[in-house]
Each structure stands twice: as C-alpha cells, then as structure tokens.
C-alpha positions as CSV (number, residue, x, y, z in Angstrom):
1,M,0.0,0.0,0.0
2,H,1.4,3.4,-1.0
3,D,1.3,6.3,1.4
4,P,-1.4,8.7,0.4
5,V,0.5,11.7,1.9
6,P,2.6,12.7,-1.2
7,R,-0.9,12.9,-3.1
8,L,-2.5,15.0,-0.4
9,P,-2.1,18.3,-2.3
10,S,-4.0,16.6,-5.3
11,L,-6.7,15.4,-3.1
12,L,-6.9,19.0,-1.5
13,E,-7.0,20.5,-4.9
14,A,-9.8,18.0,-6.1
15,V,-11.9,18.5,-2.9
16,L,-11.7,22.4,-3.5
17,S,-12.6,22.0,-7.2
18,V,-16.0,20.1,-6.6
19,G,-17.2,23.1,-4.5
20,T,-16.3,25.8,-6.8
21,D,-19.7,25.9,-8.8
22,L,-23.2,25.8,-7.2
23,E,-24.8,24.8,-10.5
24,L,-25.6,21.1,-10.0
25,R,-24.7,19.9,-13.6
26,A,-21.4,21.7,-13.4
27,T,-20.8,20.3,-9.8
28,L,-21.2,16.7,-11.1
29,Q,-18.8,17.3,-14.0
30,H,-16.3,18.7,-11.4
31,I,-16.6,15.5,-9.3
32,V,-16.2,13.1,-12.3
33,D,-13.1,15.2,-13.5
34,A,-11.5,15.5,-10.2
35,A,-11.9,11.7,-9.7
36,A,-10.4,10.9,-13.0
37,E,-7.5,13.4,-12.3
38,L,-6.8,12.1,-8.8
39,T,-6.7,8.5,-9.9
40,E,-5.1,8.8,-13.3
41,A,-8.2,6.9,-14.6
42,R,-8.9,7.2,-18.5
43,Y,-12.7,6.9,-17.8
44,A,-15.0,8.1,-15.0
45,A,-18.6,8.1,-14.8
46,L,-21.4,9.1,-12.2
47,D,-24.4,6.6,-12.2
48,M,-27.4,8.5,-10.5
49,T,-29.8,6.3,-8.5
50,D,-32.7,8.6,-9.5
51,P,-31.9,10.6,-12.5
52,G,-35.3,12.2,-12.9
53,R,-35.2,13.7,-9.4
54,D,-32.7,16.4,-10.6
55,G,-33.7,16.4,-14.3
56,L,-30.5,15.0,-15.4
57,R,-30.3,12.0,-17.7
58,G,-27.6,9.7,-18.5
59,I,-24.0,9.3,-17.1
60,H,-21.9,12.3,-16.7
61,T,-18.4,11.3,-18.0
62,A,-15.0,12.7,-18.5
63,Q,-12.6,11.0,-20.8
64,R,-9.0,11.8,-20.5
65,P,-7.1,11.4,-23.8
66,E,-3.9,9.6,-23.7
67,P,-0.6,11.7,-24.2
68,P,0.7,12.0,-27.9
69,E,3.4,9.5,-27.2
70,R,1.0,6.8,-26.1
71,P,-2.1,7.0,-28.2
72,E,-4.6,4.4,-27.1
73,P,-8.3,4.3,-27.9
74,L,-10.9,3.9,-25.1
75,E,-12.1,0.8,-26.8
76,S,-8.9,-1.0,-25.4
77,P,-9.3,-4.0,-23.1
78,E,-9.0,-1.8,-20.1
79,S,-11.9,0.5,-21.2
80,P,-15.2,0.1,-19.3
81,E,-16.9,-1.5,-22.3
82,S,-14.6,-4.5,-21.6
83,P,-15.8,-7.0,-19.1
84,E,-12.3,-7.7,-18.1
85,S,-11.4,-3.9,-17.3
86,P,-11.0,-3.4,-13.4
87,E,-13.3,-0.7,-12.1
88,L,-13.2,1.3,-8.9
89,I,-16.9,2.0,-7.7
90,V,-17.4,4.3,-4.7
91,P,-21.0,5.4,-3.7
92,I,-21.8,9.1,-3.1
93,H,-24.3,9.9,-0.3
94,V,-26.4,13.0,0.0
95,D,-28.3,13.4,3.2
96,D,-28.2,9.7,4.1
97,E,-29.4,8.6,0.7
98,V,-27.4,7.1,-2.1
99,F,-27.1,9.8,-4.8
100,G,-25.3,7.4,-7.1
101,D,-22.1,5.6,-7.8
102,L,-18.8,7.0,-8.8
103,R,-17.2,4.6,-11.3
104,L,-13.8,4.7,-12.5
105,A,-11.9,2.5,-15.1
106,G,-8.8,2.2,-17.3
107,K,-6.1,3.3,-14.8
108,R,-2.9,4.0,-16.8
109,A,-0.5,2.7,-14.3
110,G,-2.0,-0.7,-13.5
111,P,-5.0,-1.6,-11.4
112,F,-6.4,0.5,-8.8
113,T,-5.0,0.5,-5.4
114,D,-6.3,0.9,-1.8
115,E,-4.9,4.3,-1.8
116,D,-6.9,5.3,-4.8
117,E,-10.0,4.0,-3.1
118,Q,-9.3,5.9,0.1
119,L,-8.6,9.1,-2.0
120,V,-11.9,8.7,-4.0
121,R,-13.9,8.0,-0.8
122,V,-12.6,11.3,0.6
123,L,-13.6,13.0,-2.6
124,A,-17.1,11.3,-2.5
125,T,-17.8,12.5,1.1
126,Q,-17.0,16.1,-0.1
127,A,-19.0,15.5,-3.4
128,G,-21.9,14.5,-1.3
129,I,-21.7,17.9,0.6
130,A,-21.2,19.8,-2.7
131,I,-24.3,18.1,-4.3
132,G,-26.5,18.9,-1.4
133,N,-25.4,22.7,-1.5
134,A,-26.0,22.7,-5.3
135,R,-29.5,21.1,-4.9
136,L,-30.4,23.7,-2.4
137,Y,-29.1,26.5,-4.5
138,E,-30.9,25.1,-7.8
139,T,-34.1,24.8,-5.8
140,A,-33.8,28.4,-4.4
141,R,-33.1,29.6,-7.9
142,Q,-36.0,27.9,-9.5
143,R,-38.4,28.9,-6.7
144,E,-37.2,32.6,-7.1
145,R,-37.7,32.4,-11.0
146,W,-41.4,30.9,-10.5
147,I,-42.2,33.5,-7.9
148,E,-40.9,36.3,-10.2
149,G,-42.9,34.9,-13.0
150,A,-46.1,34.7,-11.0
151,A,-45.8,38.1,-9.9
152,A,-45.1,39.4,-13.5
153,V,-48.3,37.5,-14.8
154,T,-50.4,39.2,-11.9
155,T,-49.0,42.5,-12.8
156,A,-49.8,42.1,-16.5
157,L,-53.3,40.5,-15.8
158,L,-54.3,43.5,-13.6
159,S,-53.1,46.1,-16.1
160,G,-56.2,45.7,-18.1
161,E,-55.5,43.1,-20.7
162,S,-58.3,41.4,-22.5
163,A,-59.4,37.8,-21.6
164,A,-57.6,36.4,-24.7
165,D,-54.4,38.3,-24.0
166,A,-54.6,37.3,-20.3
167,L,-54.7,33.7,-21.2
168,M,-51.7,34.0,-23.5
169,T,-49.8,35.8,-20.9
170,V,-50.1,32.8,-18.6
171,A,-49.3,30.3,-21.2
172,E,-46.3,32.1,-22.5
173,R,-44.8,32.9,-19.0
174,A,-45.4,29.4,-17.8
175,R,-43.7,27.8,-21.0
176,R,-40.6,29.9,-20.5
177,L,-40.3,29.1,-16.7
178,A,-40.9,25.4,-17.4
179,E,-38.6,25.3,-20.3
180,A,-41.4,23.4,-22.1
181,S,-41.9,23.1,-25.7
182,A,-45.4,24.7,-25.5
183,G,-47.6,26.4,-22.9
184,V,-51.3,25.5,-23.4
185,I,-54.7,26.5,-22.0
186,L,-57.5,24.2,-22.2
187,Q,-61.1,25.2,-21.1
188,P,-64.1,23.1,-20.6
189,T,-66.6,22.7,-23.6
190,E,-70.4,22.6,-23.4
191,D,-70.5,18.8,-24.3
192,G,-68.2,18.0,-21.3
193,G,-64.9,17.8,-23.1
194,M,-61.9,20.4,-22.9
195,E,-60.6,22.5,-25.8
196,I,-57.2,24.1,-26.4
197,V,-58.1,27.8,-26.6
198,T,-54.6,29.2,-26.4
199,A,-51.2,27.9,-27.1
200,S,-47.7,29.5,-27.0
201,T,-45.0,27.6,-28.8
202,L,-41.6,27.8,-30.0
203,D,-42.8,27.1,-33.5
204,D,-46.0,28.1,-35.2
205,P,-48.9,26.5,-33.1
206,G,-50.7,25.4,-36.1
207,D,-53.5,22.9,-35.3
208,I,-52.9,22.9,-31.7
209,V,-55.3,25.6,-31.0
210,G,-58.9,24.2,-31.3
211,T,-57.8,20.6,-30.4
212,V,-60.4,18.9,-28.3
213,I,-60.2,16.2,-25.7
214,E,-63.4,14.4,-26.4
215,P,-65.7,13.5,-23.5
216,G,-64.9,9.9,-22.1
217,S,-61.1,10.4,-22.3
218,P,-59.3,8.9,-19.5
219,V,-57.4,12.0,-18.5
220,L,-60.6,14.1,-18.6
221,E,-62.2,13.0,-15.3
222,Q,-58.9,14.2,-13.4
223,L,-58.8,17.6,-15.4
224,L,-62.5,18.5,-15.0
225,G,-62.1,17.5,-11.3
226,G,-59.2,20.0,-10.8
227,E,-56.7,17.4,-10.3
228,P,-53.1,17.8,-11.7
229,V,-51.9,15.2,-14.2
230,F,-48.1,14.3,-14.6
231,I,-47.3,12.4,-17.8
232,D,-43.9,10.8,-18.6
233,D,-44.4,10.6,-22.2
234,S,-47.4,12.1,-24.0
235,A,-46.9,10.2,-27.1
236,T,-47.2,6.8,-25.6
237,D,-49.4,7.5,-22.5
238,P,-52.8,5.7,-23.1
239,R,-54.6,8.5,-21.2
240,M,-53.7,10.9,-23.9
241,T,-56.1,10.9,-27.0
242,T,-55.5,14.2,-29.0
243,H,-54.0,14.1,-32.4
244,V,-51.1,16.3,-31.4
245,R,-49.8,14.0,-28.5
246,H,-47.2,12.4,-30.8
247,R,-45.3,15.7,-30.8
248,F,-44.6,15.7,-27.1
249,G,-43.0,13.8,-24.3
250,P,-43.0,14.8,-20.5
251,N,-46.1,16.9,-19.6
252,M,-47.7,18.6,-16.7
253,M,-51.4,19.4,-16.9
254,L,-52.3,21.7,-14.1
255,P,-55.6,23.0,-12.9
256,L,-56.5,26.7,-13.1
257,Q,-58.7,26.9,-10.1
258,A,-59.6,29.6,-7.7
259,G,-62.3,29.8,-5.1
260,G,-63.6,26.4,-6.3
261,R,-64.1,27.6,-9.7
262,L,-62.2,25.7,-12.5
263,L,-61.2,28.2,-15.2
264,G,-59.3,25.6,-17.2
265,T,-56.2,23.7,-17.4
266,L,-52.5,24.8,-18.0
267,A,-50.5,22.2,-20.0
268,L,-46.7,22.3,-20.3
269,P,-45.5,19.6,-22.7
270,R,-41.9,19.1,-23.6
271,R,-40.6,17.7,-26.7
272,R,-40.3,14.0,-27.3
273,G,-37.2,12.7,-25.5
274,G,-37.0,15.9,-23.3
275,R,-35.9,15.6,-19.8
276,P,-38.6,14.6,-17.2
277,Y,-40.0,17.1,-14.8
278,T,-38.5,17.0,-11.3
279,A,-40.6,16.9,-8.1
280,V,-39.6,20.5,-7.4
281,E,-40.6,21.7,-10.8
282,R,-44.0,19.9,-10.5
283,L,-44.6,21.6,-7.1
284,L,-43.4,25.1,-8.4
285,A,-45.6,24.9,-11.5
286,T,-48.7,23.8,-9.6
287,Q,-48.2,26.7,-7.3
288,F,-47.9,29.0,-10.3
289,A,-51.0,27.6,-11.8
290,S,-53.0,28.4,-8.6
291,Q,-51.7,31.9,-8.4
292,A,-52.3,32.5,-12.2
293,A,-55.8,31.5,-11.7
294,L,-56.3,33.8,-8.7
295,A,-54.9,36.6,-10.7
296,L,-57.2,35.7,-13.8
297,V,-60.3,35.8,-11.4
298,H,-59.1,39.1,-10.0
299,A,-58.5,40.5,-13.4
300,E,-62.0,39.3,-14.6
301,D,-63.7,40.9,-11.4
302,R,-61.8,44.1,-12.1
303,H,-62.9,44.2,-15.7
304,S,-66.5,43.5,-14.7
305,R,-66.4,46.4,-12.3
306,E,-64.8,48.8,-15.0
307,R,-67.4,47.6,-17.5
308,L,-70.3,48.3,-15.0
309,A,-68.7,51.7,-14.2
310,V,-68.6,52.5,-17.9
311,Y,-72.1,51.0,-18.5
312,E,-73.5,53.3,-15.6
313,D,-71.8,56.3,-17.1
314,R,-73.1,55.6,-20.5
315,D,-76.5,55.0,-19.2
316,R,-76.4,58.3,-17.4
317,I,-75.2,60.2,-20.6
318,A,-78.1,58.4,-22.6
319,R,-80.6,59.6,-19.9
320,D,-79.3,63.2,-20.3
321,L,-79.4,63.0,-24.1
322,H,-82.9,61.9,-24.1
323,D,-84.3,64.0,-21.3
324,L,-82.4,67.3,-22.3
325,V,-81.1,67.2,-25.9
326,V,-83.9,65.3,-27.7
327,Q,-86.6,67.0,-26.0
328,R,-85.1,70.4,-26.7
329,L,-84.7,69.5,-30.3
330,F,-88.3,68.1,-30.5
331,A,-89.5,71.4,-29.1
332,T,-87.5,73.5,-31.5
333,G,-88.9,71.4,-34.3
334,M,-92.4,72.0,-33.1
335,M,-91.7,75.7,-33.0
336,L,-90.3,75.7,-36.5
337,E,-93.3,73.7,-37.8
338,S,-95.7,76.3,-36.3
339,T,-93.6,79.1,-37.8
340,Q,-93.8,77.3,-41.1
341,R,-97.5,77.1,-41.0
342,R,-97.9,80.8,-40.2
343,S,-95.4,81.8,-42.9
344,A,-97.2,80.2,-45.6
345,G,-98.3,82.7,-48.3
346,T,-98.3,83.5,-51.9
347,G,-95.3,85.7,-52.4
348,D,-92.1,84.3,-53.6
349,A,-90.2,85.6,-50.5
350,D,-92.8,83.6,-48.3
351,K,-92.4,80.6,-50.4
352,D,-88.6,80.8,-49.9
353,V,-88.9,81.2,-46.1
354,H,-91.5,78.3,-46.1
355,A,-89.0,76.0,-48.0
356,M,-86.3,77.0,-45.8
357,L,-88.2,76.2,-42.6
358,G,-89.2,72.9,-44.1
359,R,-85.6,72.0,-44.6
360,A,-84.9,73.0,-41.1
361,V,-87.6,70.8,-39.7
362,D,-86.3,67.9,-41.8
363,E,-82.9,68.5,-40.6
364,L,-84.1,68.6,-36.9
365,Q,-85.9,65.3,-37.4
366,S,-82.9,63.6,-39.0
367,T,-80.7,64.9,-36.0
368,I,-83.3,63.5,-33.4
369,Q,-83.1,60.2,-35.4
370,E,-79.2,60.3,-35.0
371,V,-79.4,61.2,-31.3
372,R,-81.8,58.4,-30.6
373,T,-79.6,55.8,-32.3
374,A,-76.5,57.2,-30.3
375,I,-78.7,56.9,-27.1
376,F,-79.6,53.3,-28.1
377,A,-75.8,52.5,-28.8
378,L,-75.0,53.9,-25.3
379,Q,-77.4,51.6,-23.7
380,Q,-75.8,48.5,-25.0
381,P,-73.5,46.7,-22.5
382,P,-70.0,47.3,-23.7
383,A,-68.3,44.5,-25.8
384,D,-71.2,42.3,-25.5
385,A,-72.7,40.6,-28.5
386,P,-75.9,42.5,-29.5
387,T,-79.2,40.6,-29.2
388,T,-81.4,43.2,-30.8
389,F,-81.8,44.2,-34.4
390,R,-80.6,47.8,-33.9
391,G,-77.6,46.7,-31.9
392,K,-76.6,44.3,-34.7
393,V,-76.9,47.0,-37.4
394,L,-74.7,49.2,-35.1
395,R,-72.1,46.5,-34.8
396,E,-71.8,46.1,-38.6
397,A,-71.5,49.9,-38.9
398,A,-68.8,49.9,-36.2
399,G,-67.0,47.2,-37.8
400,A,-67.0,49.3,-41.2
401,A,-65.7,52.0,-39.2
402,A,-62.4,50.2,-38.6
403,V,-61.8,50.0,-42.5
404,L,-63.4,53.3,-43.6
405,G,-61.6,55.4,-40.8
406,F,-64.8,57.1,-39.8
407,Q,-68.1,56.0,-38.2
408,P,-71.1,55.6,-40.7
409,S,-74.2,57.5,-39.9
410,T,-77.1,55.2,-38.9
411,R,-80.9,56.0,-39.0
412,F,-83.9,53.9,-38.1
413,T,-87.4,54.8,-39.2
414,G,-90.2,53.1,-37.6
415,P,-90.6,50.2,-34.9
416,V,-87.8,48.1,-36.4
417,E,-87.5,45.9,-33.3
418,N,-91.3,45.0,-33.5
419,R,-91.8,44.6,-37.2
420,L,-88.6,42.9,-38.2
421,A,-88.2,39.2,-37.6
422,E,-86.0,36.4,-38.8
423,P,-85.2,35.5,-41.6
424,V,-85.8,39.0,-43.0
425,A,-83.4,40.6,-40.4
426,G,-80.7,38.2,-41.2
427,Q,-81.0,38.9,-45.0
428,L,-81.0,42.7,-44.4
429,L,-77.8,42.4,-42.3
430,T,-76.1,40.4,-45.1
431,A,-77.1,43.1,-47.6
432,L,-75.7,45.7,-45.3
433,R,-72.4,44.0,-44.8
434,R,-71.9,43.6,-48.7
435,A,-72.9,47.4,-49.2
436,L,-70.5,48.5,-46.5
437,A,-67.7,46.3,-48.0
438,A,-68.3,47.8,-51.5
439,A,-68.3,51.3,-50.0
440,S,-64.9,50.5,-48.3
441,R,-63.4,49.6,-51.5
442,R,-64.3,52.7,-53.4
443,A,-61.8,55.6,-53.5
444,G,-62.6,59.0,-52.0
445,V,-65.5,57.9,-49.6
446,S,-65.6,60.2,-46.7
447,R,-69.4,59.9,-45.7
448,V,-71.6,56.7,-45.3
449,E,-75.3,56.9,-44.5
450,I,-77.3,53.9,-43.4
451,T,-81.1,54.0,-43.3
452,V,-83.4,51.2,-42.3
453,D,-87.0,52.1,-42.8
454,V,-90.0,49.8,-41.9
455,T,-92.5,52.4,-42.9
456,A,-91.8,52.3,-46.7
457,P,-94.4,50.2,-48.6
458,L,-93.1,48.1,-51.5
459,P,-94.2,49.1,-55.0
460,D,-97.0,46.6,-54.9
461,G,-98.3,48.4,-51.8
462,R,-97.3,45.7,-49.4
463,P,-95.7,46.5,-46.1
464,G,-91.9,46.3,-46.4
465,V,-88.6,47.2,-45.1
466,R,-86.1,49.1,-47.1
467,L,-82.3,49.4,-46.4
468,T,-80.5,52.3,-48.2
469,V,-76.7,52.6,-48.0
470,F,-75.3,56.0,-49.4
471,D,-71.6,56.9,-49.9
472,D,-70.1,60.0,-51.4
473,G,-67.3,58.3,-53.3
474,G,-67.0,59.6,-56.7
475,A,-70.3,60.9,-58.0
476,G,-72.0,59.2,-55.0
477,T,-73.3,55.7,-54.8
478,T,-76.7,54.4,-53.3
479,V,-77.4,50.9,-52.6
480,T,-81.0,49.9,-52.0
481,W,-82.4,46.7,-50.6
482,Q,-86.0,46.0,-49.8
483,S,-88.1,43.0,-48.7
484,P,-91.7,42.3,-47.6
485,L,-92.1,42.2,-43.8
C-alpha cells in the first residue's frame, strides 16, 4: 500500500474543485473530472440512482485523452466496455441517501490501489456535501424564478388585458419558466370535453389551438375534477387521446382553479425525448397555476367592475341626451313647424322662407333620429354581442368604421324591433354587410349613411322594409335593398 500523503495536495485540490460551482450539472462534472485526475483513470462516470429527481439524464463522463506518445483508444481491453476492465466503484451519499455511484476504469499505471479507493472515498464525501449545496441553490433559484414569473403575470393581468391576452400571458410565461416546448390553456366545452383555446409555442402553434379532448377520455375526469396530471411521455401514455400528442414527451397538466371555480387547465409539454420534470418543478408549476388562476379571477372581476362603471356612465349620458337634448330638439322642431304654417303665403319671399323652414324641420328630425340611435348604442352593454336588431346594425357599422376610418351615420325609421323578424333581419344584415364592404373599396369615400325604414311600402303596396346605404365616393353611390315584412 502506498502512502497517500504525497498525493495530499492533489486530493485537497480535487476537494476544493468540486465545491467551486453551485450549479448542479457543473458540480457533477467537477466531481467526475476530479476523480479521474486524482486516480489517473482514463474513464470516470457518475451513475445516479434517481436521474429524474434532478432532471439530469444519462451518465456524466469525463474521458482523459492519452498523451501524444502513447495513443490508445478507449475501446482498449482496459476500457469500461470490456468485461475484463478493472473498475473502482465508490458510492456518493447526500443526506443519508445514495445519490449514485462514482465509477472509474482504465487506470494508466496498472490496477486501482487501496490508496486510490481511500482518496476517492474522501472525494465522494466532499462531493455529497457539494451536491447537497448545489441542490439547495438550484431549488432556491427555481423558486425565485417561478415567484418572479407569477408576480409578472399578476401585474400583467391586472393592467387591463383582454381575456384572450390574459390567457396568452399565462401560457407564454409558464412555457418559459418550465422550459417547455409549449404552454397550452384548455377550457371546458359545453359537451363535457376540454378544448385548447390558447397555445404559446416555440414554433407555429398550427393545429394545436382548437384541439379537443373528447368526453370519455381517461385524463378528462382528472382535469375536470381540478386534479393535476403528470405524464412521462405524452406520445405513448394511453390517457392522451389528442392528435397532437405524438409531438410531445414529458407533460404537466395543471388546474387553473380559484375559489372552487375551474377556469381551465394549463398544460406544459416538452418535446419527445425531453428531460422529465422534477418533483420541485412539478410543485413550483402547480403553485404558479394556482396563483395565475387567482390573478385571472381578480382581473376578470376588475374588468367587470370597470365595464359596470362604464355602463353606468353611458346610461347616465343616454338619459341626459334623452331628457335634455332630444326634448329640446323636439320642442325646437315644433316651433319651426308652427312658424312654417304661419309663414305660408303666396309671395315668392314667403315661399322661400317656407321652404327654408321645411328643410330646417327635416334636418331637426334627422338629427333627432341620429341622437336616438346614439342613445340606443350607449345603452348597450360594452363588448357584449348585441341581441337586438338595432344593436346588430350598429355592430356592422362599427366594424366598417375600422376599415373606412370614420363612423357611418345610422338612422332607423319606424318600430324596427317590433316589425322585423328572422329571416328578413338576417337577409338585411347580409345586404348591409355587402354594401359596406363595397363602399370601403371605393376611393374618395368620406361619408356613409345607413337608413333602415320599416314604414316604406313596397311598389305593390305591401308593407316592407327598405335598407339604403349611401356613400359619397366619386359621384356618390346609393345601394337599396328591400323585402316584404
């Protein structure tokens, strides 16, 4: 047995080297390299007892090339691939658990000695401490990243994003934190399934959005029950039934649940062959999903309160317009009509005044109609899909405004809500849509007027509805559509 003292400086150097880095993967590589250096082994490997715990796969190896004067491939009889090759195997313990075995082979100067084993055991003891510290550091770093991510999501959601943008924010941030191939949001469907409504991917999401987990799927009961689901390989797991499952490997499907209410599921699949999720990653991602769901609910409540405030303010404006502006306009119109009747005469001057008053009355009536239309639009709940015919016409006009660059003027004559019914209303909306599209394609259009009149009879005398769309492009264009009621 050789005296280990002459190799003490090398041992101290090796012990110090394994603790120089707090990143786990780098620490493991330092251990393997130091063991090979200390024993003059051409091959060193660290076989981990539970590779999935730390998200590290395979064996961490360090291969020492032979000096130029003695070239010899690793596939020599002394290489670990050869059953005759002597090996030195020393376990590494971390917190009273076996982390793995440090395995060395191919010593250049003969077989491994007792001295080599003593040195490697000292190194393994220090390695266990270094691995424990690296684990703590990595866990703390991961926790910090996920906490910062959850805070960023909460800030973004409470800043007033739309519902679709809010879901994308959650999916995008979670994908990056989890180092996943995709971040996917699923929501329950009316028939009892779940549908992918948002997807953040490194590539084009393509046909991922819209993918449905059909009722009866083995995984669906857990998802709808608000339980997390952890999958080792999406492509081969029998619980996965979607047509996109073959693209992915390890997966976490986490409930977005707050206050007993299930908003959906956050799925974070990795690519086929990707490293499995560790227990720490699963815990942190589950906590992130819970915080994100709470932020989504708060954002939704805030948005509802803001909408209610806007609706109340618009309702007040509508009442003021009706009670003050319309009534005054109506009274002014009555005064002008009375003056027009009194001014009726036979002189040319009287006829001119009479005509001017008539035009003023017409303009006032048109203005009253416009104001009443504006009042009706103000009384509609913001961002809601309109259910009334007037609301649907105004929605078409608003859609055209985005293309035209200005708001078309809209006027209703007669009780359109009472006299128009399906399918006539649907046909009119189709005709309106086509007329507005045609107007948006014409050059020089700066004014569009829409009139819906349910008091205009058809040429054959039957009661009917008439749609007129006028635009001032070129010499002016008028599109007329009519139908019996």
